[in-house]
N, C-alpha and C positions, 0 to 999 in steps of 0.2 A: 450434638449438634454437626455434620459435617459443613467445613470450611475448604472451598475452589480456590487454588492459588492461579492466576495470570499472567504471563511476561512478555513484553512486546521488545523484541529487540531491533536498534536500530544505530544507526552511526552516528546519529546523533546525540541521543539517549537511551539508556534502555528504563525502560519500568514496568511493576509489577503493583497487581493488583490481590487482596485477600478477602472473598465473598462468601457472602453467606451463603449456603444452599437453601438455604427454607426463605428466606428473606428478600435475596437477589443483592441486600444493603454489602455498600463496600464496608469492610472491617477497618483495613490500613491498607495504604501505599507505600511505596516507595519509587526512586527514581536515582540513577547514578548516571552523571555525564558521561559517555562511552568515548574511548580511550585506543590511539594506536594507526592514526591517520599515516599513512608512509607520504614520503618525500619523491613522487613519480613528472611524469615531462610530462605537459600540458595533454589536456584532453583525456588523461589517463587518472583513476580512482581508486587506488588500492590501502587497503588496509591490512595489519596486524592482527589475523585472524583469532590468533589464539589472545592477545589483550583484548578484544572484544567479547571473547568468550570471558576471558578472566572478569571484566567488568558485567557482565551477565551474573556470573555467577555471586559477585559483591550484591547486587542487586536484591538475588533472591536471599541473602545473607540477611542483608537490612529489614526485608519483611519479613523473616524469620524471628529474626531481635523484636519488631514492635509488634508482632502478634502474643509474643511471653509464651504464657500457659497456654492460649489456643492454639500454636503453634503445630501439638499434639493430637489436635481435629481436622489437620488439613487430608482430605480424602483424596486429590487429585492435582494435578498439574496441568496446564497446558499452556503451548508456547506458538507465538503466531513472533513473524520478522516479517522484513522486506525484501523482495520477491526479486527474479530476474540473477543476480548476481550467482558468481558462483565461488570456490578454493577448490584443487586439488592435494586431496590427503591419500597417506598410503594407508597399508593394510592394518597399521596401527593405527588410527585416524589424524597420524601427525600429518598437522601441513607442508604439500611440497610446494607452494604460490601464496603469494597473500590474495586476501581477500578480495576480489576485482569488483562493485559495484555495481546498479541497473547504471547510473549516472556514469561509467566509464565512456566514452566515445572514439575509443580503437579500431568500432566497427564502421564507423561513418572517417577512416581514413580510406585516401585512393588506395586501389586494388592494383591498378593498372596506368600505365601512361593518360589513356583516354580518360578519364576522373571516374570510372566508376569505384564504387566503394565496398568495401569488404561484405555490407546488409548486401548491396544489390546484387552481389555474386552468391551470396548465400541463399540469396531467393530466388535467383535462376535457378542456383541448383535442384531444393525443391521440389520447383513447378509452384506458378502464379493457383493450383489446383490445392494446393498441399492445406491452403488457409483453412478448408472447407472442413479437414481433421482436426485440426490445430487450433482453430478458434482462434488464432492471432497470427499476422506477420510479423515473422523476424523481425528485431530490432538492437540494435549497439547497446549492447549493457546487458542482453539477454544470453542466459550460462546456455544457450547451444551457439550463437553468435562470438562467444569470449572463445571456445572452446574451438572453434573455426580458425579464427585470427590466430590462436595460439597454435593449431596442428599445422597451416602452411608457415609459421614464420619459427617451425623447429621450437618452441619452446614449451609443447606439452610434457611433459613428466613421464615417462614411459610407468608402465604397471601403477600410476595410479589413479583415484576415481574420484570423476566431481561430487561435491556437495554443495548446498546449500550451507550459509551460515546459521540458519534455523537449525538445520533438519542437524549439522552437526555440533551444537548446542548441547539440543536432546541427547544425544551419541555420548556430550560428554558425562550429561547427569547419568543414563544409564549403565552407561558401558556395554552398550551395544554398536552394530555396525551401522552407519547412516543409511535410512530409511526416507524416502520421500510420500507425503500426501500429494496427494489429486490436483489441491488447489496451490500447490506449493512447485509440483510436476508441472503444470499447465504454465505456469510464465518460463519454461526454458525454449519453448517455442517450437518445440519439435514432440507433443502431446499429442498423443488421440483423447480428443475430449467423447468420444464415443465410445472406444473400450474403456477410457480409464485407465492404461497405459502406455508404455513408450510407442511413436511413431516410428518401427523400425525401418521403414521407406526414407523416411529426411533426416534420419542419422545416418542413413546410409549413403544419403547422396552427398552427402557434407562431410565423409569420410571418416567419418566416426566409428571406433567401436562401439557395438552396444555396451558393452559392461563397462565404458567407462562410466553410465550411469548407475544412479542408486536403483534398490529396489525400489516398487510402491507402494504404498501399502494406506488403505484405505483410515479414518480417525473415529471410526467403529470401535478399534481395540489397540488399547497401549501401545507404544512402541518396544515400554521396556518398563523396570520397577528403579525409582530412586535405589543408586546404588550406595551399596555402606561410604564409599571414600567420598560421594557426593554428598550424602546427608552431616560430615564431618564438617565439610567446609561451607553449607549454607547454614548447619543449623537446625534441621528438618532431620524429619525419621525416614528412618532408611523405609524401602520397600513402597513407599506412595508410588503409584500409578501414573508415569506421566504418558498424556499424546503424542501421536505426530505431530507436526509442529504444521499449522497452516497459514495460509497466505496471508499477509495483514490486512487484504481487502478484501476479500471475503470474511477475515474476523472481525472487519468492522462492521462490516452488514450485520454480522450474526449476533455480536454484540449492540447493535441499535436495533432491529427490525423484530418486532415480536411475532408481528402477523405479515411471514413472507407472503399472503395470496393478493395482501392489498396494498401494498406499500411500495412506495419509490422511495428510492433513498439516495439525498446528494450532503456529498461529502467534502466540504470546503476545510482545504490543508493550504500548504503552500501551492498546490497543483488542486482540481477536483475533477470527481468521477459520479456520472448518475449511474445507479444500477437498479437491476427488477430481476430477481425470482424466478428460473422457467424452468419448469419438467422437461423443456423440448430440448433441443438443437439444434431451430435453425437460427441465424441469425444472418446480419449483412453489413459489409464493413460500410460506417469507420465505428460500428461497435464489434465487442470482441465476445467470443464467448468464453466461460471462465467458470470451471468447476467448482462446484460448491462439496463443502464435508457431507460424507457420507453419499448424500446423491443430488441429483439436480446440476443445475447451475446456474451462472448469473451473465446475463446480458447487460452489458459494461461497456458504458461513456467514458472513456478516460482520457488523462493528458488535456482537462479541460481549463481554461482560465481560472485559477486560483487566488489566493492573496498575496501571490507572487507579484499579480499584477498592480493588484492598490499598495506594493511595496514600491515596486519602479516609481507609480507618481510622487508616492512620501519623498524618493530617494531625489528627486528635480524638484523638488520642492525646497529641499535642503540645501540643494545644488544652490537656484536663484538666491536661497537666503546667504551665502556664504560668497558666493563670485559676483553676486549686485548687490547687496545690501552688505555684505560683510559681518554678518550675524550666525555663528554658531549655534546651530539645536544640541542644549544638551540630552533632551528628553526624546524621544517617540514622537510624531506628529498626528497618527491614526486617529485617536479621538478628533483634534483641530480640525483634519477633512473631514472627517465624517459630520461635523457639527456644521461645517461648509457648504458641504451634501446635502443636510436636512432644508437647508436655504433652497434649494434652487427652482429655479422657473419650474412649471407644467410642462413635462416631458423636455425639462433641458433647455427651451427656447427652438426645437429644433435641430437642436447639438446632440449627435450618438456618435456610438465609439464601439469597435470590434477589438475586445482586448486581446489578441491574439500577441503580445511582445516578442516571443520567443518562439512561435510556431505552435503547431499543434503535430498530435502522433501522428495522426496522416498525412501532413503537409508540415514538414519544420522549417521548410523556408516562407511560411507564411507569416504575413507582420501586421502588426495591429495596423488601424488606422480611425481619423475621425473623421467626420463628414456633418455637413451643416452649420459651420461655423458663416456668423456670421459678428458686424461689431457688436449686435445686440445681445448675443447668447452667449460670446466669448470671455466669461468670466469664472472666479475659479469655483464657484459654486457649482453651477452645470459643466465643469469641466469634469471633475470630483464624482459629480452624482452621474454622467454622462458614464465615467470606466462601471463604478456598481450595476448601473441598468445593464450595459455591455454582458457585463459576466451572469448576470439572470437571464438575461433570451440565450447566452450559449447553453447554459443549462436546460432552459427548455426545449430547444432547438434536439438537446442530444434527449431527451424524454421522449420529443416526438417522434424522434428516429427509432426509440427502440418499441414505442407503440405499434409505428409502421409494422414493425417484425410479428409483433403480440396480435396485434388486433384488439387490443385491453387498456385500457386507462384506469393506473392505480387511484384510488380514491383516499390515501392517509402521504404525506411529505415527513419522512423523515429527516432530519437533520444531524450532521455529524462533522467533528472538529470544528475549532474553534472560531472559523469564517460566521455564521447565524448565529454563535451567541454575541461574539464580541463585536460584530459590526450593525445595529440596529436598523440602518439603512438598507444595507445588503438583503438584509432578513426582507425589508418591506419588499424591494424591489423581486426579492425572490416568491413572497408570496401572490404580491400583481401578476408575474411571469405565470405563475402554475394554475393561479385561482383556488390556491389552496393555500392553509395556515402551517406550517412546517412546526413540527415537534423534534422535542432534543430530550434524549436520557438526564435523567439525575443525574448520572455518573459521566466523567467524559474524558475513561481510556478506556473509548468505545474495542480499539482492538485488543487490550487487553483481556476483557469482558469476553469478546467473544470468542480468547482463548479458554480464558476458564470454563465457559460452558461446552466444547468440545472436550476440556480435560472431563469433563464430568460424566460427557457421554461415553468415552472410551473407558471409564472406570467403572460401568454401570451404573451413576447414580440418578441417571435418568435416564427412560427407555427411548427416546427420541429425541432431536433437536428441536422439535416445536414443543414439547413439555418444559424445555430447558427455559428456552426464548419467555417462560410464564414469568420468570426473575426480572426480566426486566422492567422500568419503570421507568416514566417521562415527566420533564417537569409539569 
């Protein structure tokens, strides 16, 4: 009975799971806190890439230990991780720079005296029509934006090659040169979603060399096999096929949605995304077109208000308790706030919220607002509920924008992330907004599960992602 491993690399933690290839049940889990954050200037997000990879290898080692004798049954390893960021490596795959992740803001720094940012300049260089080929606009933290900034600051190492962190991890496991699968490469901002290869015109417009970018490889074949050195480090057997790393957004979709043709995915974590699968290439901003493993694409509305919005309100309540009443809350207040939200007036008595506290992907300067305030409806219960209702309305609008492109409205709403699982009032608000009751998977490690399924495809255990998707089970 084969076992599939899936590992999700993150800068908060790395999670690995072992999945039974016949039942889809998770046999064991392991999680390791990520280490290696570097001191950096304000607005920078830099990490020791080698330390992050060591943490990931330690996570696989712990999973192998928990599997015990079943470790011999591992038939495939799939990898996913955060997109957009990059690290420059030499010919021996040794890092020449820190790993600069997607949260890095150097692209939003002024490039000239009139306030034009490096992102603005990069977008101007590639042209307004580039988005039709790349599927997304350049943003700070994207691999191509970071390389453009480095080139213009004379700190781009010569002779190096850019790599995503998860790609470098696969390289470390297999002792092969890094390759980039389209779902990961698509997050660079200079990938051609039609040809499923690098957009050389956009790369040239940024003054970057084509050989700075890694070769592209589809997830239908392994990137390599687990090397003997990696086998000794992880306690797994050598020669296990390892798939190319896939983007975490696509991995969550793949690990949550069993039927791509009829489902819309709502993923609520710190932020939120709404995504629908398509075989086509048509899209319209603010929707992004993101490659899907093997074939097809996702129509993705990203950067939506997620758990961070409710956390902002929770922080406000903490400050009121501390600064007004001298009370320091020792435990999180989310359950108490959710309980109060459940007692809100119908439609919050006319109070409504647009919870874009930190802006949107298309308009970072946008801010949240509360409207319809009155002496009667300004209560904690209505305030908290209006934030949750506003989040749900935001997701419904995002879905409607996708439907306007496809002309099709999905009949099943699949939830991922802890937002819908942990907050019943948010789940109620979403159900009301979508006119669909969300379903969630039995497992909570959607991205790692999706990576495991991709590993199974690369290893030839399943003939297609549709077949692999039958392993997904819902509560």
